[in-house]
C-alpha positions as CSV (number, residue, x, y, z in Angstrom):
1,M,-100.5,199.4,60.6
2,R,-99.6,196.3,59.5
3,L,-102.6,194.7,60.9
4,N,-104.8,196.5,59.2
5,L,-103.1,196.1,55.9
6,I,-103.3,192.1,56.6
7,Q,-107.0,192.4,57.4
8,F,-107.2,194.5,54.0
9,L,-105.5,191.9,51.8
10,A,-106.8,188.7,53.4
11,N,-110.5,190.0,52.9
12,S,-110.0,191.1,49.3
13,S,-109.0,187.9,48.5
14,L,-111.6,186.2,50.1
15,M,-114.0,188.4,48.2
16,M,-112.6,188.4,44.6
17,S,-112.1,184.5,44.7
18,G,-115.5,183.9,46.4
19,I,-118.2,186.1,44.8
20,F,-118.5,184.4,41.4
21,M,-118.1,181.1,43.3
22,P,-121.7,180.0,42.6
23,V,-121.5,181.0,38.8
24,F,-118.3,178.8,38.8
25,A,-119.6,175.9,40.6
26,K,-122.6,175.8,38.0
27,S,-120.0,176.2,35.2
28,L,-118.7,172.9,36.0
29,G,-122.0,171.2,36.4
30,A,-123.2,171.7,39.9
31,S,-126.7,171.5,40.9
32,Y,-128.2,174.5,43.0
33,F,-128.2,172.1,45.6
34,E,-124.5,171.0,45.0
35,V,-123.7,174.8,44.8
36,G,-125.0,175.1,48.7
37,L,-123.2,172.0,49.6
38,I,-119.9,173.4,48.0
39,S,-120.4,176.4,50.2
40,A,-121.1,174.3,53.4
41,F,-117.8,172.4,52.8
42,F,-115.9,175.6,53.0
43,A,-117.9,176.6,56.1
44,A,-117.3,173.1,57.8
45,A,-113.6,173.5,57.6
46,S,-113.8,177.1,58.7
47,F,-115.6,176.0,61.4
48,F,-113.1,173.6,62.8
49,S,-110.2,175.6,62.3
50,S,-111.5,178.9,63.8
51,F,-112.5,177.0,67.0
52,V,-109.1,175.0,67.3
53,F,-106.9,178.3,66.6
54,G,-108.8,180.3,68.6
55,K,-107.9,178.4,71.5
56,A,-104.3,178.0,70.3
57,A,-104.2,182.0,70.0
58,D,-105.1,182.2,74.0
59,I,-102.1,179.3,74.5
60,N,-99.5,180.2,72.2
61,R,-97.5,183.3,70.4
62,L,-99.9,185.0,68.1
63,R,-97.3,186.0,65.4
64,P,-96.6,182.4,64.4
65,I,-100.2,181.5,64.0
66,I,-100.9,184.4,61.6
67,L,-98.0,183.7,59.4
68,A,-99.0,179.7,59.2
69,G,-102.6,181.1,58.2
70,L,-101.5,183.5,55.8
71,A,-99.2,180.7,54.3
72,V,-101.3,178.2,53.8
73,S,-104.3,180.3,52.5
74,A,-101.8,181.7,49.6
75,V,-101.4,177.9,48.7
76,S,-104.9,176.7,48.9
77,F,-106.2,180.0,47.1
78,F,-104.1,178.9,44.2
79,M,-105.2,175.4,44.2
80,Q,-108.5,176.2,43.2
81,I,-107.5,176.8,39.8
82,F,-107.1,173.2,39.5
83,A,-111.0,172.4,40.3
84,Y,-112.3,170.3,37.1
85,N,-115.7,169.2,38.6
86,A,-118.1,169.8,41.6
87,A,-116.5,167.1,43.8
88,S,-112.9,168.6,43.2
89,L,-114.1,172.0,44.0
90,A,-116.0,170.9,47.0
91,M,-112.6,169.4,48.5
92,I,-110.5,172.4,47.3
93,R,-113.1,174.8,48.8
94,A,-112.9,172.8,52.0
95,M,-108.9,173.6,52.0
96,V,-109.7,177.2,51.5
97,G,-112.0,177.4,54.4
98,F,-109.8,175.5,56.9
99,S,-106.7,178.0,55.8
100,V,-109.0,181.1,56.3
101,G,-110.1,180.2,60.0
102,V,-106.4,179.6,61.2
103,Y,-105.4,183.6,61.6
104,P,-108.6,185.8,62.1
105,A,-108.8,185.3,66.1
106,A,-105.1,185.8,66.4
107,L,-105.2,189.0,64.5
108,I,-108.2,190.3,66.3
109,V,-106.6,189.8,69.9
110,S,-103.5,191.3,68.2
111,V,-105.7,194.6,67.7
112,Y,-107.3,194.3,71.6
113,Y,-103.9,193.8,73.0
114,E,-102.3,196.7,71.1
115,K,-105.1,198.9,72.4
116,E,-106.3,199.4,68.9
117,S,-109.8,200.1,67.4
118,I,-111.7,196.9,66.7
119,G,-114.0,199.0,64.7
120,K,-111.3,200.5,62.5
121,F,-109.4,197.3,62.3
122,S,-112.8,195.7,61.2
123,S,-113.4,198.3,58.4
124,F,-110.3,197.6,56.5
125,G,-111.8,194.0,56.2
126,S,-115.0,196.0,54.8
127,L,-112.4,198.1,52.5
128,G,-110.8,194.6,51.6
129,W,-114.2,193.7,50.5
130,M,-115.2,196.3,48.2
131,V,-111.8,196.2,46.4
132,G,-112.1,192.6,46.1
133,Y,-115.7,192.9,44.6
134,L,-114.7,195.9,42.4
135,V,-111.5,193.8,41.2
136,A,-113.7,190.8,40.5
137,G,-116.1,192.6,38.7
138,F,-113.6,194.2,36.3
139,I,-111.5,191.0,35.7
140,G,-114.7,188.9,35.5
141,D,-112.2,185.6,34.7
142,I,-112.7,183.3,37.8
143,E,-109.5,181.7,37.3
144,H,-107.5,185.0,37.0
145,L,-109.2,186.0,40.1
146,F,-107.8,182.7,42.0
147,I,-104.4,183.5,40.8
148,L,-104.7,187.2,42.1
149,S,-106.1,186.2,45.4
150,S,-103.5,184.0,46.3
151,L,-100.8,186.6,45.2
152,F,-102.7,189.2,47.8
153,F,-102.2,186.3,50.6
154,T,-98.7,186.0,49.8
155,I,-98.3,190.0,49.9
156,A,-100.0,189.6,53.4
157,F,-97.7,186.7,54.7
158,F,-94.4,188.9,53.9
159,V,-96.2,192.1,55.7
160,A,-97.0,189.7,58.5
161,F,-93.0,189.1,59.0
162,G,-92.6,192.8,60.2
163,L,-94.9,192.0,63.1
164,T,-93.5,191.6,66.4
165,D,-94.9,189.2,69.3
166,V,-97.8,191.0,71.1
167,Q,-97.4,190.8,75.0
168,K,-100.4,189.4,76.2
169,P,-101.2,187.8,80.1
170,S,-100.2,184.4,80.5
171,I,-103.6,182.3,81.3
172,S,-104.2,178.7,81.7
173,V,-106.9,177.5,79.0
174,S,-107.9,174.2,78.2
175,Y,-108.5,173.2,74.7
176,F,-111.8,171.2,75.8
177,S,-113.1,174.4,78.3
178,L,-116.5,175.6,77.2
179,A,-116.3,178.5,79.4
180,A,-116.0,181.3,76.6
181,F,-118.9,179.5,74.7
182,R,-121.4,179.8,78.1
183,K,-120.3,183.3,78.5
184,N,-121.0,184.7,75.3
185,F,-124.0,182.0,74.1
186,D,-126.6,184.9,73.7
187,V,-124.3,186.6,71.0
188,Y,-123.3,183.1,69.3
189,I,-126.8,182.0,68.7
190,S,-128.1,185.1,67.7
191,M,-125.2,185.5,65.4
192,F,-125.6,181.9,64.0
193,L,-129.4,182.6,63.3
194,R,-129.2,186.0,61.8
195,H,-126.2,184.9,59.6
196,M,-127.9,181.6,58.8
197,G,-130.3,183.4,56.7
198,A,-128.1,185.9,55.2
199,V,-125.7,182.8,53.7
200,A,-128.9,181.2,52.3
201,V,-129.2,184.4,50.3
202,W,-125.5,184.9,49.6
203,V,-125.2,181.4,47.9
204,I,-127.9,182.2,45.5
205,L,-127.5,186.0,45.2
206,P,-125.1,186.3,42.0
207,L,-127.4,183.8,40.3
208,Y,-130.4,185.8,41.4
209,M,-128.8,189.0,40.3
210,A,-127.8,187.4,36.8
211,S,-131.7,186.2,36.4
212,L,-132.5,190.0,37.0
213,G,-130.1,190.9,34.0
214,A,-126.9,191.8,35.8
215,S,-123.6,191.3,34.4
216,N,-120.4,190.1,36.2
217,F,-119.4,193.6,35.9
218,W,-122.7,195.0,37.3
219,T,-122.7,192.3,40.0
220,G,-119.1,193.4,41.1
221,I,-120.4,196.9,41.2
222,I,-123.4,196.4,43.0
223,Y,-121.5,194.1,45.3
224,A,-119.1,196.6,46.6
225,I,-121.7,199.3,47.8
226,N,-121.9,197.3,50.8
227,P,-118.5,197.3,52.2
228,S,-117.9,200.7,50.7
229,I,-120.3,201.9,53.5
230,Q,-119.5,199.5,56.1
231,F,-115.8,200.8,55.7
232,L,-117.2,204.4,56.6
233,L,-119.3,203.1,59.4
234,M,-117.2,200.7,61.6
235,R,-114.6,203.4,62.1
236,R,-117.3,205.3,64.1
237,L,-119.1,202.4,66.2
238,D,-116.7,201.9,69.3
239,N,-118.4,204.3,71.4
240,F,-121.8,202.8,70.7
241,R,-123.7,200.1,73.4
242,N,-122.7,196.6,71.7
243,E,-126.0,195.2,72.8
244,W,-127.8,198.0,70.9
245,L,-125.3,197.4,67.8
246,I,-126.3,193.9,68.0
247,K,-130.2,194.3,67.7
248,W,-130.0,197.0,65.2
249,G,-127.8,195.2,62.9
250,I,-130.1,192.3,63.0
251,I,-133.4,194.4,62.2
252,T,-131.6,196.1,59.4
253,S,-130.4,193.0,58.1
254,G,-134.1,191.4,58.1
255,L,-135.1,195.0,56.0
256,A,-132.6,194.2,53.9
257,F,-133.5,190.7,53.0
258,I,-137.1,191.8,52.4
259,S,-136.0,194.5,50.2
260,Y,-134.2,191.7,48.0
261,S,-137.3,189.7,47.5
262,L,-139.2,192.7,46.4
263,A,-136.4,193.5,43.6
264,Q,-137.9,193.6,39.9
265,N,-134.6,194.0,38.0
266,F,-130.6,194.2,39.4
267,Y,-130.9,197.6,40.0
268,S,-133.4,197.2,42.7
269,I,-130.7,195.4,44.6
270,I,-128.9,198.2,45.6
271,P,-131.4,199.7,48.6
272,G,-130.9,196.2,50.1
273,M,-127.0,196.3,49.9
274,I,-127.3,199.6,51.6
275,L,-129.3,198.3,54.5
276,I,-127.3,195.2,54.8
277,A,-124.3,197.3,55.1
278,F,-125.6,199.0,58.5
279,G,-126.6,195.7,59.6
280,W,-123.4,193.9,59.1
281,A,-121.4,196.7,60.6
282,F,-123.3,197.2,63.6
283,L,-123.6,193.5,64.1
284,Y,-120.0,192.3,63.5
285,V,-118.4,195.3,65.6
286,G,-120.9,195.1,68.2
287,A,-120.3,191.4,68.3
288,N,-116.6,191.1,68.3
289,Q,-116.5,194.0,71.0
290,L,-118.8,192.4,73.3
291,V,-117.4,188.9,73.4
292,V,-113.6,189.9,73.7
293,G,-114.8,192.4,76.3
294,R,-116.4,190.0,78.4
295,S,-113.8,186.9,78.4
296,I,-110.6,186.4,79.9
297,E,-110.1,183.6,77.2
298,K,-110.1,186.6,74.5
299,A,-109.0,184.6,71.6
300,S,-111.2,181.8,72.1
301,S,-114.2,184.0,72.3
302,A,-113.3,185.5,68.9
303,G,-112.7,182.4,67.3
304,I,-115.8,180.8,68.5
305,L,-117.7,184.0,67.0
306,N,-116.2,182.9,63.7
307,S,-116.9,179.4,64.5
308,S,-120.6,180.5,65.0
309,I,-120.5,182.2,61.6
310,S,-119.2,179.0,59.9
311,A,-121.5,176.8,61.3
312,A,-124.3,179.4,59.8
313,D,-122.3,179.1,56.8
314,I,-122.9,175.2,56.7
315,A,-126.5,175.4,57.6
316,G,-127.4,178.5,55.3
317,S,-125.4,177.2,52.1
318,I,-127.4,173.6,52.4
319,L,-130.9,175.3,53.4
320,G,-130.4,178.2,50.6
321,G,-129.4,175.6,48.1
322,L,-132.9,173.4,48.8
323,I,-134.9,176.2,49.4
324,M,-133.7,177.4,45.7
325,E,-133.7,173.9,44.4
326,Y,-137.5,173.6,45.2
327,F,-139.2,176.6,45.7
328,G,-137.2,179.5,44.0
329,F,-135.2,182.8,44.6
330,R,-137.6,185.0,46.5
331,Q,-138.8,182.0,49.0
332,T,-134.9,182.1,49.8
333,M,-135.4,185.7,50.8
334,V,-138.5,185.0,53.1
335,F,-136.5,182.1,55.0
336,A,-133.5,185.1,55.4
337,V,-136.3,187.1,57.2
338,A,-137.7,184.4,59.2
339,C,-134.2,184.1,60.4
340,A,-133.6,187.7,61.2
341,I,-136.7,187.7,63.3
342,L,-136.1,184.8,65.1
343,S,-132.2,186.3,66.1
344,L,-133.7,189.1,67.2
345,S,-136.4,187.6,69.5
346,V,-133.5,185.4,71.0
347,F,-131.2,188.2,71.5
348,I,-134.0,190.3,73.6
349,W,-135.1,187.5,75.4
350,M,-131.6,186.1,76.6
351,N,-130.6,189.6,77.6
352,R,-133.9,190.8,79.5
353,P,-132.3,190.6,82.8
354,S,-129.3,193.1,81.8
355,R,-132.1,195.4,80.1
356,E,-134.5,195.4,83.3
357,V,-130.9,196.4,85.3
358,S,-130.1,199.1,83.2
359,I,-133.6,201.0,83.1
């Protein structure tokens, strides 16, 4: 239960702090391209720490890594209140990105070795997203949200003090080993491609919704639809075939991006939010269960999956900012659809031998 609570608090903090980040960056004078760069700084730091601390979680005890990650997150999230221009915000968001890459692999592997449901654990992350979005919508003031997100991480840190060290097999792992990467390359590259398109959308979606007439309140409410549905879905996905979940996660994501491109007002964003809830629930649970189940280096596999997501955050943030700067909102959605098609094609192609055997 403590692991689920930590997952809930950490993800609440992430979303309440991040949902209005593009709007906050614009208020500090950032261009659309610089909004993308700020997001890319966050993702680059998260990419590095997810990889390093995923390896560390295979080699070392899990509890100290979780505690350290939550502690530095509490500090870095509070530091966001001191940003005064686009450059300072980019530097502080890099600190935040590094912090939130420290603990996730250790958390998810703790769940695995405790023989708990990865789907249910993931669902508490989605519940945290929903609460974070709703709180952000009701509060509205970004600086107050920075303080509250830091408080949530502080609470999570004290909750983690009650964790006991998980008994896990002793394995010999090199920090420079690429075995886990090679074993799960099909999942990592498909996740990267799909998520790159998604991030290109997320980095400008609050601005897109504002252009369609949405207030901060309605942005928070509509964003909350996605994780509320995820929370219900993820708890019921453990018994589905993981490859099936990944494929349909990509397909429904692509349909969501098409829906966004056709929106005429901010209410018409809602169908896409419902579709993306199915897409991410299927994809995230299927991908995590598949890479952890396949590999001896379980924390490394989960950490590299997080790094793949962060790498997509980098590329998607930059490309989303560029496409928005020179072409527009709807063209960004079209790019995301193309990424989903490519992701699905690559995953099906790389899994063709296993499909023929199963038939």
